[in-house]
Every structure is written in structure tokens, then in C-alpha cells.
C-alpha positions in Angstrom: -19.9 40.9 54.7 -23.6 41.2 53.6 -24.7 41.6 57.2 -22.3 44.5 57.6 -23.2 46.3 54.4 -27.0 45.7 54.5 -28.4 46.4 57.9 -31.2 48.6 59.2 -30.2 52.2 59.9 -32.6 54.2 62.1 -31.5 57.3 64.0 -32.1 61.0 64.3 -32.3 61.7 60.5 -34.7 58.8 60.0 -37.0 60.2 62.7 -36.9 63.7 61.2 -37.7 62.2 57.7 -40.6 60.2 59.1 -42.1 63.3 60.9 -41.7 65.1 57.5 -43.4 62.3 55.7 -46.4 62.3 58.1 -46.7 66.0 57.9 -46.7 66.0 54.1 -49.4 63.3 54.0 -51.5 65.3 56.3 -51.0 68.5 54.2 -52.1 66.7 51.0 -55.2 65.1 52.5 -56.3 68.3 54.3 -55.9 70.3 51.1 -57.9 67.7 49.2 -60.6 67.8 51.8 -61.0 71.6 51.8 -60.8 71.7 48.0 -63.7 69.3 47.7 -65.7 71.0 50.4 -65.2 74.5 49.1 -65.0 73.7 45.4 -61.9 75.9 44.7 -61.7 77.7 41.4 -58.8 80.2 41.0 -55.7 81.0 39.1 -52.3 80.9 40.7 -50.1 81.9 37.7 -52.0 82.9 34.6 -51.5 80.5 31.8 -49.3 78.2 33.9 -50.9 77.1 37.2 -54.6 77.1 38.1 -56.9 75.3 40.5 -60.1 73.6 39.2 -62.6 71.5 41.1 -64.0 68.1 40.3 -61.2 66.1 38.7 -61.0 62.4 39.7 -58.2 60.4 38.3 -58.9 56.7 38.1 -55.6 56.0 36.5 -52.0 56.9 37.2 -50.0 59.8 35.9 -51.5 61.4 32.8 -54.6 59.2 33.4 -52.8 56.1 32.3 -55.1 53.0 32.7 -58.0 55.3 33.7 -60.3 53.6 31.1 -59.3 50.1 32.0 -61.8 48.3 34.3 -59.0 46.6 36.1 -56.9 49.7 36.3 -57.8 51.0 39.8 -57.3 47.6 41.4 -54.0 47.1 39.6 -52.7 50.6 40.5 -53.8 50.2 44.1 -51.9 46.9 44.4 -48.9 48.2 42.6 -48.8 51.3 44.8 -48.9 49.1 47.9 -46.1 46.9 46.7 -44.0 50.0 45.7 -44.5 51.5 49.1 -43.2 48.3 50.7 -40.1 48.5 48.5 -39.6 52.2 49.2 -40.0 51.7 53.0 -37.5 48.9 53.0 -35.0 51.0 51.0 -35.5 53.9 53.4 -34.7 51.7 56.4 -31.5 50.3 54.9 -30.2 53.7 53.7 -27.4 54.8 56.1 -28.1 57.8 58.3 -25.2 59.7 56.7 -27.2 59.9 53.5 -29.5 62.5 55.1 -30.5 64.3 51.8 -31.4 61.0 50.2 -33.5 60.0 53.3 -35.4 63.3 53.1 -36.0 62.7 49.4 -37.2 59.2 50.0 -39.6 60.5 52.7 -41.1 62.9 50.2 -41.6 60.2 47.7 -43.2 57.9 50.3 -45.5 60.7 51.5 -46.8 61.3 48.0 -47.3 57.6 47.4 -49.1 57.1 50.7 -51.4 60.1 50.3 -52.5 59.0 46.8 -52.9 55.4 48.0 -55.3 56.6 50.7 -57.4 58.2 48.0 -57.4 55.0 45.9 -58.4 52.8 48.9 -61.1 55.3 50.2 -62.6 56.5 46.9 -61.3 54.3 44.1 -59.6 57.3 42.5 -57.2 60.1 43.2 -58.5 63.6 43.8 -56.7 66.1 41.5 -57.3 69.8 41.4 -54.0 71.6 40.4 -53.5 72.2 36.7 -50.0 72.8 35.4 -49.3 73.9 31.9 -46.1 72.2 30.8 -44.1 72.5 27.6 -45.6 69.5 25.9 -49.1 69.3 27.6 -51.2 70.2 30.6 -51.6 67.9 33.6 -54.0 67.9 36.5 -52.4 66.8 39.7 -52.3 67.3 43.5 -49.7 68.1 46.1 -48.9 64.4 46.6 -47.7 64.3 43.0 -45.5 67.4 43.7 -44.0 65.6 46.7 -43.1 62.6 44.5 -41.7 64.7 41.7 -39.5 66.8 43.9 -38.5 63.8 45.9 -37.3 62.0 42.8 -35.5 65.2 41.6 -33.7 65.5 45.0 -32.7 61.8 45.0 -31.3 62.1 41.5 -29.3 65.2 42.5 -28.0 63.4 45.5 -26.9 60.4 43.4 -25.3 62.5 40.7 -23.5 65.2 42.8 -23.7 64.9 46.6 -23.3 61.5 48.2 -20.2 59.3 48.3 -21.5 57.3 45.3 -21.9 60.5 43.2 -21.1 60.2 39.5 -19.9 63.8 39.4 -18.8 64.6 43.0 -19.3 68.2 44.0 -19.3 68.1 47.8 -16.3 67.7 50.0 -17.6 64.4 51.3 -18.3 63.1 47.8 -14.8 64.1 46.6 -13.1 62.6 49.7 -15.0 59.3 49.2 -14.0 59.2 45.5 -10.3 59.8 46.4 -10.5 57.2 49.1 -11.9 54.7 46.6 -9.1 55.5 44.2 -6.5 54.8 46.9 -8.2 51.5 47.8 -8.2 50.4 44.1 -4.5 51.4 43.8 -3.6 49.5 46.9 -5.6 46.4 45.8 -3.9 46.5 42.4 -0.4 46.7 44.0 -1.4 43.9 46.4 -2.5 41.6 43.5 0.8 42.1 41.6 2.8 38.9 42.1 6.4 39.0 43.3 7.4 37.0 40.1 6.1 39.8 37.9 8.0 42.3 39.9 11.2 40.2 39.7 10.9 39.7 36.0 10.5 43.4 35.5 13.6 43.9 37.4 15.6 41.4 35.3 14.2 42.9 32.1 15.6 46.3 33.1 19.1 44.8 33.8 
């Protein structure tokens, strides 16, 4: 049973997702290179998004562990382990979960791009400032890939795929209906003949 349920799935969707992943990694690293070379300084949306040169993040999100001497080494090792877990999950996700595969590719791309920075420089190159409701954060495009990848994965789990909590697509609704039918059939199968006969005698 386990071999049937948990086996590698690699087809057309996986190839498309991998190509997307490679492209996103290249986009992030190219943008970081040109930002450092040209020292970008400009506003995208006044008061909300702007670009500022010269920010090096030695920690994780929101500069967590940036001041710890062991922080960069720990974060590099943690990112490498996390990437192995994500890559394994990607391989074992069935091809029919195409939206989830794409979301995973985005998350992996962001993680790879930032890991390249940590290995090459010991820090992550950030240059995009975003003014959020509770604070401002300096990030890069790899961070955007991770955030949007996680959002897409959550949407898929909640509404789109056959395991959806609140099924909205035809496939998700059909899978839920099929699961209900299976549970009903299993329940009827587990009912013993003695119970059925006793119910019949009780009615008489």
C-alpha cells in the first residue's frame, strides 16, 4: 500500500515547474547583480514600495538571528535541509496536483536563490522595501517567490485539490463526493449480519 501511495511522480507538469524554478532563480540573481552594480535608488509606489541600495541581511526574515555569531551558519544549514525536504515533497506530489507543483517550484526557487547568496557572501542581498500594516521590511524577489508560493499552496489545500477543506472546483467536489461514498460503503460493509437480523426482529 505504501509503495502505491508514496512513489515518485515526474512528468510534464514537473518539467514545467522545474523550468519555472530555474527561471525564477536566474531572475532573482540577475536583479541582485544589477542592483549592486548600478546602486538602484527609486520609488515604485510612494509610501508603499521603494528600492534602496546596500542592505545585507545576515539573518532570516525580519533580520531574525542577524546579530548572532552563529546565525549565518545555522541559517545556511537549515536552508539546505529545508530545500532537501521541499525537493523530496515536490517529487512525491502527483502530477495531477499541478497548481501545488507550481507553488512548490516558486518556494524552492526563492529558497535556492537566497541560499546562493548565503553561500557566496554570507548574507542575503535585499533591496526592495515594503511598507506593511505593522512594519516595514526590506526583501528581494526570492522572498516574493516564497511568499506567493506559500499563498498559492494554501489556496490549493483549502479550495482546489481533492483534499481541499472547502472544495470549490469540480475536481475537489467530485473527490469529496467519492470519499463520502467510500465511507458509506465501508460503513455498510462493517455492519455485521447479526446486527441487521436483530434490527429486523426488533421491528417485528
